[in-house]
N, C-alpha and C positions, 0 to 999 in steps of 0.2 A: 484901107486905112487901119492902122493898128488900134486895138482897144485903148481907151483912155485909162491911165493908171489910177490906183486907189491906195491910199494909206490913211489909217486912222492913227492920230497922234494924241494919246491920252494926256501926255504932259502939257500939250498945248490947250486942249479943250477942258481939261481938269474935271472930267466926269466919265462915267462908264459909257461904252458904246451902246447905242440904243438900237434894238433889233426888232423887226416885225417878222413873225412866224407865219408862213404860208403853208397850207396843207389841204389835202383833199380826202384822205381816208382815215386810217387808224392812228396816224400821227406819232408813230413810235420814235421817229427821229426827233420830233419836237419835244416829246417827253424826255429824251436823253439830254436835249439841250437845256431844258428846265431843271432836270435833276442835277446838273452840274453845279448850280448855285454859285456861279462865279461872281466875284466882286468887280470883274472887268467889263461885264456886259449885262444889260437888262432887256428882257423881252417886254416890249411895250404893249403889244396886242397880238391876237391870233386872227388870221383872215382865212376864209375858205371859199372855194368856188362852187361849193355844193350846199344846197338848202333842202335836201330831200331826206334827211335823217340818216344818211349813210356816212357822214363824217363825224369823227369823234372830237372835233375841235371845240365844240361848246362844252363838252364834259371836261376836257383838259383845262380849258380856260376857267371853268367853275372851280376845279380842284386847286388851281394856282392863283385864284383871285385876279384874273386878267380880263380886260375887255375882249369881247369876241364879236366879230362881224362876218356875215356871210352874204354872198350875192350869187345866186345860182346861175352859172354861165349858160347852161342849157336853156333855161327859161328866158334869160336875157336875150340870147340870140334868136330864140323862137319869137319873142315879141317884136324884134327888129326885122323879122322875116328873112333872116340870114342863116346859112349853115355855119357850123362851128369849124371854120377853116381859115387859115391865114395865107392860103395859096392863091386867093383872088384879092383884087383891090378892095372889093366891097367887104369881104370877110375880114381882112386886116384892119379896115377902118372900124368895123364893129368891135373887133377885139380891142383896139385902142380906146374906143368909147367905154367899153366894159372896164378896162384897167384904170380909167380915170377915177373911179370910185376908190380903189385901193390907193391911188396916187394922192388923193386928197387926205386920206387917213395917214399916209406916210408923212405928209407935210404937217398935218395937225399935231401929230405925236412927236415930231422932231426926230424921225428915224434916220439912222446912218446907213444901215445894211438890212437887206431882206434875207431871211433864211428860209429856203425852199425845202421843206421836208416832206417829200411825197406830194408835191403840188403838180397836178396832172394837166394843167392848162398852159398853153404858150403864153409867155409873159413879155409885154413890150416895155415894162419898166426896167430901170438899170440898178446897178449896185446890189446884185443878188448873189448869194452862195447857194449852189445846188449840189445835190449828192446823187451819184450815178453808180449802178451796180456793175461796173466793169472797169478795167484798167485802161484809161483813156490815153496812156502813153504808148499803147500798141498801135502801130500804124500799118495800113495796107500797102499794096504795091504802088499806089499813086500818092503816097504820103498823107493820106487822110486817116482819121481815127477809124479804127476797124470795128469796134463794138459800141455802136451808138443806138439810140432809140429805145423803145419800150421793152424789147425782148433781148436785151444784151446778154443776159446769162445763158439763155438758150443758144444764142448765136455762138458764144464763146465755147460752150460745151460741144456743140455740133461741129465746130471748126477744129476740135481736138486739143483745146487748151488744157494743160495739166494743172493749172492754178487759176483761181479767180481773185480779183481784187476789186475794191470799191474806190471811187474817185470823188473828190470835190472839185468844183470848177466855178469860176467867176462868170456869170451868165452874159451872153451877148444875144444877138437876134437870130442865132442859128440853133440847130438841134445838137446839144451836147458838144458845142464847138468853141466855147469860151476858154480863156486861159486856165490851164490846169493848176490847181492849188495843191492838193494832197492826194497821195495814193496809199492805200492801206497795206497792211501785211497780208500775205497770201492765204487763201483757203484752198487746200488741195482738192482737186476734183476726184471724187470717189464714185466710180461707176459700178452698178450691180451686174453689168454684162459688157461684153466688148462693144465699142462705139458703133461698129458696123451693124451689129444686131439691134441696137437701140434706134439707129437711124431708120430702120425698117418698121419700127413700132412707135408711131407718133404719140400715142396716148401715154405710153410708158416713158418716153423721152421727156414729155411735158411734166410728168410727175417728178422725174429726176431733176429737171431744171428748177422747178418750183421749190423742191427740198433744198437745193444748193442756194437758191436766192434767199430763203429764210435763214439759212446758216450764215450767209454772207452779211446779212444785216448785223448780226451780233459781232462777227469778226471784223467787219469793215465799216459799214455805215455808222453804226452806233459809236464807233471809236473816233473816226476822223471827222465826222460832221460837227460835233460839239467842239472838238479840238481845233478845227479850222477856225470856227468863230472865235474861240478863246485866243488863238494866236493873232488873229487880225485885231481883236480888241486890245491886246497888249501892245500892238504896234510892231510886233516881230515879223508877221507875215503880211506882205503887201503885194500889189500888182504893179509892175513897172510899166512905163510908157510904151514899151515894146510888146506888152501883153504877156509877160513872163512872170511867174511867181518869184518873189524874193523872200528869203528867210534871213533875217539879220543882215540884209543888204547883199546877200549872195544869190545869184540867179539859179533857179531850179526849173529848167525848161521841161523836164519830164515829171515835175511835181515833187513836192517834199514828201519824204517817207518818214514815218514815226521815228525810225532810228536816226534820222538826221537832226532831230530837234535838239538833242543834247550833245551832238558831236562837235559842233563849232567848226565844221569843215566848209 
């Protein structure tokens, strides 16, 4: 079944789009979202899946005068006697129970869209925008997205990619498999040694991948994540019933590029 479409129509609701920010760590993407200070959307609250002091969500919420909520997913699953996995029936059931806390907050605050900025838990809720450090328009031999999962930058560099891009997507119940929304401008891959040599040195390759991922945040994530939210809040960017992004009514199956926004093509 194709994903159900989504369109926010500000002219109809006559208010800004209400956003809930979900995060697990440093929250740099959420900071960029808040720094935008857009009249078209409002962040209603920040939610974290960590309560162990390693998430910056409470600090960010304090700085911006926002409500902050956290429920530690590790502790929640521990108390339920379940492992943190959605690959079993019991694990998925526990995950859905955990997500009901956030679901009640979403309803109480009248939230339209979830913005996942470094949220590291599988989410069973709908209507979310996620950001991923890879070009999700690149497909493998079987037509599946090639660079998905937690180590996408490393995978892309190891595969010999000459450029890296970030993507935003409309979440579904898969791993980085939802409708592609935007793809960033490229970050050139700059290797300190031939790839063949780096592939023989796992520790050095890890450092190279981490350095590129940090650089990609500035070139990619921090640009297209708030921009995607802004475009959806203005009604220009929508998700069609076929699960394809539309900008001003035109389909972009490979994702909207920043250069497309003012092109009118």
